[in-house]
C-alpha angles and dihedrals in degrees: 000000000000117000126189094225138016085237087075093057113097101176142355116186130173119194108191093179093061096026092237134140126197123193121177126180146139118266091184123209113005111250107167146352119208140169108224111212088339092282107073127060110215120194115192120199134174089260100043149305132289120199126189134178096247123124130204093259092052090051092051091050091050091049092050091048092053091048090054090053092047093244118146 
């Protein structure tokens, strides 16, 4: 996650015992969604950019799974 200002960061927590990291922030108004090289989902907001290792096929599978369960 890349944010334009530290004012947009809500929380950063590192848990060495459980090997976990939590980052919360505010992307602001949604500007754009892109797949970078087909393997990286990039969400651009007015306050920054969030990138996650999620490709188009993974997103389709997740969407289909939720439809089967009746989840919106």
